[in-house]
N, C-alpha and C positions, 0 to 999 in steps of 0.2 A: 595686627597682622595675622593672614590669614595662615592658612599651612602651605599654599603653593609662596606665597610671599617669603616665608618663613626656610622651606628649602630652598629658593633662589640662592637665597643671602648665603645657606650653609655651602651651594653649590661652589657658589664666588666666590667664597676665603677657602675651598681647597685648591680652585685652580691657582688664586693668586700665591698661595703654599709651595704649591710646585712650581709656580713660576721662579719661585725664590729660592728654590734648589734643593726641596724636602723632593725625597725617593717615595712617598707616601704620604697622606694626608687625612685625616677626620677631622669633621666641624658638626659639631652639637650646637642648637640654637634651641632655648626656650623661653619662651613669655609666657607669664603669667600678669593676669589682673585679678587683685586679691582685697576683698572685703572684711572689715574684722570690728566687732561691738562690744564693748564690755561695760557691766553695768554692775554699780556697787548702789544699794540700795534703790533712789530713786532718781541717782544722778548716771550720766553719761561718762565713764571715767576715759574709757579710749573709744576714740571715732577714728577709724584708718579705711583709705581705700586706695592702693597704687596698682601702678603697671610696672613690671620687672623685666629686664630684655639682659640674657647675659648669653654670649656665643665663649665655647671654648674650642679650642681645634690642639690634637694632638697630631704633631707629623713626627717624621722618622727620616734622618739622612743615614744610608748606610750603617742600618743596626741602632744606631744610636735615637733617643728619644727626647723630644721637648715638647713644653706644651706653654700655652698662651691662653688667657680670659679676660675679655675684653666688653664692654658694652658699647665701643664705637665701630660702627660697621661701616663707615665711610672708605670707599676706595682709599685714599691717600694714607688713613689711619691703619687700614688693614696691609698693607704693603711693606709701611714701615716697620709695624712691630712683627710681622710675619717674617720681614726678611730679618730681624734682630734674633726669632725666636732659633732660625736656621742655624745662624753664627752660634745662639748659645749650644744648640744641639753636637756640633762640635768639640763641644769643650766635654762632654759626657761618656762615660765608658761606653762600650758597646756592646750589648747584650742581645746574643743570637734568639731567646726566647721572645724578644719584643717585637712588634710589631701588630699588622693588620690580620683579623681572622681570614680563616680560609675561605669560609663560605655565610651567608647573609640568607637574610628573611626574606622568603619571595612568596609567602602567602598572606593574604590581607583579611582575615576573618572580621566579622563584623564585630568587633567585642562591646558597644553600647558603652561608651565610655565618657558619652556628654549628655549632657539633661539641658533642652533647650528651655524649660521649664525655671530652671535655676539659674539660667543667663539672661532670661527677662526677667527674673523678679525684682519687683522695685526695691531698694535699699531700707525705705522705710520701715518695710516688713519685718527685715533681718534687724533692726533695732527694735521694734515691738518684741519678736521674741525672748532677746535678750531682758529686757524689761519685764517680760511676763514670767522667765523664770526666776529672775530673782523676787519679784512679788510672792510667787507661789510657794517658791520653799520658806519665806519668811511666814507667809499665811499656814503655814502648814504646822507647825509647831510655836508655842509662844516661848519656848526655851532658845529658838533658833533666832538668833541676835545681831547675826553679822553672815558675811559673807566673804571668799578669797578672791569674787568676783562672777557673774555670770557672762558669758560669752556665747556669739552668735556669729559664723564666718561663712564666707566661702571662697574657692579659688578657680579659675576657668584658665586653663594651661594649654599650648600650644609645644608640642618638640618636635623638631626636625634634624635628622642626621644625615649626613654624605660624606661619603669618602672618595676617594681614588681609583679603587675598584671595581666604581661604576655603583655602588649600590647610593640610594638615595631612599628616602621616608620622613612622612609625618606623620602625627595626628593629633589628637585634640583631645581633652577629655574634665572634667569637672569634680570638683569637691567640696560637700558641704557639711558642717557641725554645729551640734550645741553642748554644751559643757556648764557646771555649775556646782560651785564648792562650799556650801552652807559651814556656819560655824555657830555651836550651840554652846550654852551655859551648863554645864553639870555639876552644879554646886560650888562652883567658883571655878572649876577645872574646865577649860577649851577642850572640845571636840571639835574635829576638822572632817570632811568626808567629800567626795568627789565624785562624780557621775556624768557620763557624755557621750552621746551617738555620733557617728561619722558615717558617711557614703559617698556614692558619687551621685545621686538624685534625690530630689526633696523627697521624695516617697518614699528613700529607704530609710531617713532618719526616724526614730522614734519619736513620739509628739511629746511638745514641751511640758505637757502634765504629766506623762510618764519620766521623762527625766527629772523634773523637779519632785515628783513623788517619790524614787527611786533614791536620789541627794538626800534629800529630808530623812528617809528612812534610815538610810546608814548613817546619818552623824548622831541620830536619838536613839538608835536599836546600841550604840556604845557608851550610852551612859551608864555609870555604876559597874564597868569593867574591872576587873580583876586579874593580877598576877596568877597563874597557873602554877601547880605544882610540877617541877621537873618529870617527864615519865616518856616511854617510848609507845606511841599511838596512830592508830591511821590519822592521816592529813588527806584532807579534801582542800584542793584548791580552785576558788570560784574560778570562772573563765576570765575576767582581764588579770586576776592573780596569775594563774595558768598561760596566760598568753607572754608574761613576762618570764616566764620558765623557759618557754618554747625560744625567746629570744636570745638566752644563754644556750643550749643547745643549736640553733642556728649558729651560734658563733664556730660551735666545735666542728660543725659538720661545714664551715667556709675553708677552701682549699686553701687560701691564704694563710689562716693559722695552720690547716693541716701540713703544709711544707714546711715552716721553719719548727715542728715539734710542740705548736702552744695549742695541741687540742689531746682530749682526753680521746677522743676515736681513732687517730693515728694509727695505720696496721691494723685497724681493724675489722675493713672493709670484708662483708660475708660473715661477719660473727652474730650470733644473736646473743643482743645484747638485751633489748627491751621485752617485755612479755607480748603475747598474741595481739593486745589492745593497740599496741603502739606501733601506729600506721602515721607518719609523717610524709607529706606532702610538701611540694613547691609547683605550684602553678600560676602562672602567668598568661593563661588563655581564658579564664572563666569570666565569662560574659558580664560585664557591669561592676566588677568586684574592683575595689581600691588598688591592688596589687597588680592590676593587667594593664597590660601591653602587647600590641605586635612585634614589639623588638627590644631587646635590652639595650646597654648605654653603649655596645659597641658594633647596633647593628645586628645582632645574633638572633635569630628566630626565638621567642619564649616557648617556653613548652611545660606539659606535665613531666614533672620529676620524683618519683618514689624514693626518700632517703632510707625511708625505714620502712619495711615490708613485715607486718606482723611481728616485730622487735628485731627482723635482721635488718643490721647496715646495707643497704644494696650501694649507695655511694656519697659520693661527695657533692657539694655545690660549687663549681667552676665558672669562671673567665676564661677569656682565652690563654692568656699570660699562664695560669697557673695548671691550668690544664694541658699546655706545653710542657711544664714544670714536672708534674706529676702524671703525665703519660694517657689524658683524658681530653675528652671534649669538651669543648663548653657548654653548659645546661642552660645559656640563658640568662644568667646571674651577674652580668657585669651592673656598674650601679656607680656611676659617680668617682671613677678611678679605682674603685675596691668590687669587692664582693657583695649583693646584698637581694633578700630576700624580695621575689613578686607576690605570691600569695603563700605563705608559708604557715602549714597548720595543721593540726592533730585531725584525723578522721575523728568523728563524732560516734560515739556509740546510741545510745537510746533512755528513755527516762529524763528526769529532770533533776535540778541541782537538789530539790527536795526529796526527789527518789534517794538520792545519794546519802545524804543525813540520817534518812528513815531507817538506811540499810547499813549504817554506822552506830555498833551499841556503845561505844565509847571511843572518842577522837577529836580532832578541833577541825574546824573551818575556817581555812585562811579567806579575809577580805579583801587583806592589803599588806605588803613586805614593805618594808623601809631598809635602805642601806643597800650597799654594793658589796657583796661577798662574795664573786663568784672565782674561783683556780681553774682555767680555763685547764692548764697544762694536765692538773691531775682530776680533774673533774669535783672539785668539791665544792659545796652549794652553802652557804648558810645566810639567813636574812634573819632579821628583826621582824616582826608579825603582829596584826591585831587580828581579831576574830571572834568566834564564839565556841567555846568548850560544850561538847555533844555528851548527852547521857541519855541512852536508853531509845537513840534513833531520835532524837529531840535537842531542839538549842537549848542546853541549858541556860549559860547566861554568857557575857560578853568576856573574852579575854585578852590582855597588851601585856605590853613589855616583856614579852618572850621569844625566845629565839628557836628558830627549825632547821635543822643541818641534816645535811647526809653525804652522799657519792652518787652524781648523775648515773653511773651504772648500777646501783643497789636499787636506785628510785623508779627509771626506768623499767627495771624487771621487775617492782613491785606494783605498778601498774595494775589494778584490780578490779576500774570501774570507771567507765567513761560516760558522760553524760551526752544528751542532745543540744544543747542549748549555745553552738556553734551560731558566732555573728561574725561576716565578713567587715567588722568598723577598719580594720589597719591592713598593713603589710604583714603583721604577725598575730594570728591569732590561734584561740583552743576553746573547746568546750570544759564546764569544769570535771577534773577527774582527780579520783582517789589514789596515795599510793600509801598503802596497807600498812605502812610503820616507817617514820621518821621518829628521829630524836629532839623531844621537845626541850630546852630549857628556861626554866622559871623558876619558881621558889626552889 
């Protein structure tokens, strides 16, 4: 189904909803073709190819809202289902804040979201990538004797949105990814690691050889890991772990959490919270990035929003509903019935991860965090971790079975170095950065 066909289905669903008695309606259609191969040793463990389609209709009847999700787009099925949905809306309490946005995307920049090379690529080549990943990680070191799987996959998606206010738009995009998870034998103890790469285009991916070599190094460098002493030291978050930290910060910036007091940032707009190095941006208009699209889940134009500027909290991130609730405009972050990131990232600094290590006389480099222990209302952060102890600007030895803990306000205020190793391989990304001091609980 191409963009024009998808948009026609969405527009037809809106018309049927209005005929059924809705005062306003919005329909979103998503069609995806997916391919995935997973290899274990020399065996193809999973091989999947599918096309999925789904229509979601959000309708309003005099301030009351109801929704429908279906994969049956036939006229008869839509008329029956939407009539029932209108009836259901009558049972819902009226909410004066609910309703369609007041303004919609009107510009259509070329965001370069689709890769014809990826779409035309032979499936056998994708399977070969997974087989090569598995072969290379096992050949990298004789102690790597197993894996949790080596994966290759891609998706081509078309999204169309139409509503009763006259908005109609559609776009298509692609995504590809490679990942592998080697398992090593450390004197009887099993060590695991993972590394992957993703992007809109095949050319955006790191090479199969690089992915395999990085994953293999990550597992073998943890051989002989020990539990460190309890101490307060600088902590460097490697970029993949740094992105997970940013995911927690995004949750605190989400207006849906701010509105109910489940955010340590509530009531602090305009305050200086982080250091001058903390510049946090959400941008849905970066060409070729995984988080980019011309409009959000409500048809509102995406945009660049600076949430933190030189450590100062400038704004929260809104959809239409919570913008109305908190007296603000939507920032184009509506996603799947909630508030989600476009491309949310920490602006990069300079230098490499190795430079951050070299400038740290004593501290810890965190390469992996374990578990979930964020208290969003208070801003308390605590994670189990693995990584390296740093001494005299060098990686001294691997460490594990320790916990890093702090509070987000103090952590952001103590960010004293940011590297330049930012890669847009997801919707929440970050370069490596250092927090001047955190509590490390070990021996």
